[in-house]
C-alpha positions in Angstrom: 127.2 94.6 130.8 124.5 96.9 130.8 125.4 100.6 131.1 124.0 102.7 134.1 122.8 106.2 134.4 122.9 108.4 137.3 119.2 107.3 138.9 118.8 110.4 140.9 118.2 112.8 138.4 117.9 110.4 135.1 118.6 113.6 133.3 118.4 113.5 129.2 122.2 115.4 129.2 123.4 112.0 131.1 122.2 109.3 127.9 123.3 111.8 125.3 127.4 111.5 126.1 126.7 108.0 126.8 125.2 107.9 123.3 127.6 109.7 121.6 130.6 108.2 123.7 129.2 104.9 122.6 129.3 106.0 118.7 132.8 107.8 118.9 134.7 104.6 117.5 132.3 103.9 114.5 132.0 107.7 113.0 134.5 109.9 112.0 135.9 112.5 113.7 134.0 115.3 111.9 131.0 113.9 112.7 132.2 113.2 116.4 133.0 116.7 116.7 129.3 118.2 115.0 127.4 115.5 116.7 128.9 117.3 120.1 128.7 120.9 119.0 125.2 120.3 118.3 124.5 118.5 121.8 126.0 121.3 123.9 125.1 124.4 122.0 121.2 123.2 120.7 120.1 120.0 122.6 121.0 120.3 126.6 119.9 123.7 126.4 116.6 122.9 125.8 116.1 119.1 126.5 119.3 118.6 128.5 117.6 118.8 132.1 114.5 116.8 131.0 113.9 113.0 132.8 114.5 110.9 129.7 112.1 108.5 130.8 109.3 111.4 130.5 110.5 112.5 127.3 107.6 112.5 124.9 106.1 114.0 121.3 105.2 117.2 122.7 108.5 117.5 124.2 110.4 117.0 121.3 108.2 119.3 119.3 108.4 122.4 121.3 111.8 122.1 120.8 111.9 122.1 117.0 109.4 125.1 117.6 112.0 126.9 119.5 112.7 130.6 118.0 116.4 129.2 118.0 116.0 126.6 117.0 113.5 126.5 114.1 115.6 129.1 112.4 118.3 126.7 111.9 119.6 125.2 107.9 117.8 122.6 106.8 121.1 120.5 107.5 121.3 121.6 111.0 117.8 120.3 111.7 118.2 116.9 110.4 121.0 116.0 112.4 119.7 117.2 115.5 117.0 114.7 114.8 118.9 112.0 114.6 121.0 112.1 117.6 117.7 112.7 119.3 115.8 109.5 117.6 118.9 107.3 117.9 119.7 108.6 121.8 116.3 107.7 122.5 116.9 104.1 120.5 119.9 103.8 122.9 117.5 104.0 125.7 115.6 101.4 124.4 117.7 98.9 123.4 119.5 99.1 127.2 115.7 98.9 128.4 116.1 102.3 130.3 112.7 103.6 128.7 109.9 102.8 126.4 110.4 103.2 122.8 109.1 106.8 121.4 107.8 107.0 117.6 109.4 110.3 115.9 109.0 108.9 112.8 106.6 111.6 112.0 108.7 114.6 112.2 110.5 115.3 109.1 112.3 118.3 107.3 111.8 118.4 103.7 114.1 120.8 101.8 112.6 123.6 99.7 113.2 123.4 96.7 115.6 126.2 95.3 116.5 126.9 92.0 119.8 125.8 90.8 122.7 128.2 89.7 124.8 127.0 86.8 128.0 128.7 84.3 125.8 129.1 81.2 126.9 127.9 77.6 128.6 131.4 77.4 130.0 131.6 80.7 131.4 128.3 80.6 133.1 128.8 77.0 134.7 132.0 78.2 136.1 129.9 81.4 137.7 127.0 79.4 139.0 129.5 77.0 140.7 131.4 79.7 142.1 128.1 81.5 143.2 126.5 78.6 145.9 129.2 77.9 146.9 129.2 81.4 149.9 127.8 82.7 148.9 127.9 86.2 148.7 123.7 87.0 145.9 125.1 89.8 143.5 125.1 86.7 143.3 121.7 86.3 140.9 121.4 89.5 138.0 124.0 88.0 138.4 121.7 84.4 138.3 118.4 86.5 135.2 119.5 87.9 133.6 121.1 84.9 133.3 117.3 83.3 133.4 115.1 86.6 131.4 116.5 89.1 133.3 116.2 91.8 133.1 118.2 95.1 135.6 120.9 95.9 137.3 118.7 98.9 137.8 115.9 96.8 139.3 118.2 94.3 141.9 119.4 96.9 142.3 115.5 97.9 143.1 114.4 94.4 147.0 112.6 94.2 148.6 112.0 90.9 148.3 108.4 91.8 144.0 108.8 91.6 144.4 109.4 87.8 144.3 106.4 85.7 145.8 107.1 82.3 146.0 103.5 81.0 142.2 103.2 81.3 141.4 107.0 81.2 139.4 107.7 84.6 139.6 109.4 88.0 139.2 107.5 91.3 137.4 109.8 94.2 139.3 108.0 97.2 139.7 110.8 100.0 138.0 114.4 100.7 139.6 117.7 102.8 137.7 119.3 105.2 138.0 122.1 107.6 136.3 121.2 110.8 135.9 122.8 114.5 138.9 122.1 116.5 138.1 120.8 119.4 142.0 120.3 121.2 142.6 121.2 124.4 146.5 123.0 122.8 144.5 124.8 120.0 145.6 127.9 118.7 142.8 128.0 115.8 139.1 127.3 116.1 139.3 125.2 113.1 141.6 122.4 111.3 142.3 120.8 108.2 142.0 117.4 107.8 142.1 114.3 105.0 139.6 112.2 105.4 137.4 109.6 103.3 134.4 110.8 101.2 131.1 111.5 103.0 129.6 108.0 102.0 130.3 104.7 100.2 128.4 105.8 97.7 130.8 108.7 97.0 134.3 106.3 96.6 134.1 106.3 92.7 136.0 106.2 89.3 134.7 108.1 86.8 135.9 108.0 83.3 137.7 111.1 81.8 137.6 113.0 78.1 140.1 112.8 75.8 141.2 116.9 76.2 141.1 116.6 79.6 143.6 113.3 80.2 146.2 115.4 77.7 146.3 118.4 80.0 146.8 116.5 82.7 149.7 114.2 81.4 151.4 117.8 80.8 151.5 118.2 84.6 152.3 114.5 85.7 154.2 114.3 89.2 155.1 111.8 91.8 151.9 109.3 92.4 151.4 110.4 96.1 151.6 114.3 95.3 148.6 116.2 95.3 147.4 117.2 92.1 146.7 120.9 92.8 150.0 122.0 94.5 152.4 119.0 92.7 154.1 118.4 96.9 152.9 116.2 99.4 150.6 119.8 101.2 147.3 119.6 100.0 145.2 122.5 98.8 142.9 124.3 101.5 139.7 124.0 100.3 138.7 128.3 101.3 141.9 128.6 99.2 141.6 127.2 96.4 138.0 129.1 96.6 139.7 132.1 96.6 141.5 131.1 93.1 138.1 130.3 91.4 136.6 133.9 92.6 139.9 135.5 91.0 139.5 133.8 88.2 135.8 134.3 87.3 136.8 138.1 87.8 139.4 137.9 84.7 136.6 136.2 82.4 134.3 139.0 83.6 132.1 136.2 85.0 129.4 136.5 87.7 130.2 135.9 91.0 129.4 132.2 92.1 130.6 129.9 95.0 132.1 126.1 93.5 129.6 124.2 93.8 128.4 126.1 91.2 131.0 123.8 88.7 129.3 121.1 90.1 125.7 122.2 88.8 127.0 122.9 86.0 128.8 119.7 85.1 124.8 118.2 85.9 123.2 120.9 84.1 125.0 120.1 81.0 124.8 116.4 81.1 121.1 116.1 81.8 120.8 118.9 78.5 123.1 116.7 76.4 120.8 113.0 77.3 123.3 111.4 79.9 120.4 109.2 81.8 119.6 109.8 85.7 121.2 106.5 87.0 124.9 107.4 85.4 124.5 110.9 86.4 123.8 109.6 90.1 126.6 107.5 90.1 129.0 109.6 88.6 128.2 112.9 91.3 128.5 109.9 94.2 124.5 110.7 95.5 123.5 107.6 97.6 120.3 107.4 95.6 119.6 108.3 92.1 116.6 110.1 94.1 118.9 113.2 95.3 119.7 113.5 91.4 115.7 113.6 90.3 114.8 115.7 93.0 118.3 118.5 92.9 118.9 118.4 89.0 116.1 117.1 86.8 115.1 121.2 85.7 114.2 122.3 82.4 116.4 125.0 80.7 114.1 128.1 78.4 115.8 126.4 75.6 114.8 122.9 76.4 111.2 123.9 76.7 111.6 125.7 73.7 112.1 122.2 71.5 109.7 121.0 73.5 106.9 123.2 72.3 108.6 123.3 68.7 108.6 119.5 68.4 104.8 119.5 69.8 104.2 123.3 66.6 105.9 120.4 64.1 104.0 117.6 65.5 100.5 118.6 64.7 101.5 120.4 61.7 102.4 117.0 60.3 98.9 115.5 61.3 96.8 118.5 59.8 99.0 117.9 56.6 98.3 114.4 56.3 
């Protein structure tokens, strides 16, 4: 049975609402809330009163050229073009309008410098953590040697640690999302959900020293590791914990994602292949890993120059 729209106005805003309701059962709660907020905040104010049948490439280009929209983050713009493309395709599928080619609208990520701990900083941090008796230290050590995300660490339970097979399973993540509940007393709420993508559900080997650290605190299988209870650790609170630890170690101020970058950087420096690293990080494609993490450090460049000199000298001597 086909859906019917208000034929008197044929507003694009109606299409957006129907498209989102159609997707509601197939997407996560946090995705639904994000799409709803983006539709109301950005798309409807600019395109909502347009006739969905007459929407064309120029309308969409002008939309992204608006000052408020053009200044948004790359991630937000990518989500907006996804919503627009998907909702128009929804119209086409229901035979409400003709197709519209928007494949030329793409947002490329500008290359930015990856920030990670120096070897000295990592040594200082690990030295402090290994002396500490605070169970919260485990999350930082785990991230340094597995590269898992902040939300994934907060969502780890003891049952996710396989001591026999010396591995860790990533099965859930803790997130803070906008609270759209009618009786809400706060703007956001914390939830536990499945990881961000299918590739994010993964099994990662653990080094022996980390398994020994974990054994000292091992508890009830359903308890969250960072709290040793049935209550998970808030991501904001845990990031604050890292901030305090860095200060105690006289290490510059860094965000939690730096630990993931550090793991990836040390892995590449030690010779780990990109495919393996990509799977451990939970990337959907090894191309993402290549794009983000394959960069040469000054030490690596120096080694390459030294190797070149040695090679040339060997030719001359011969």
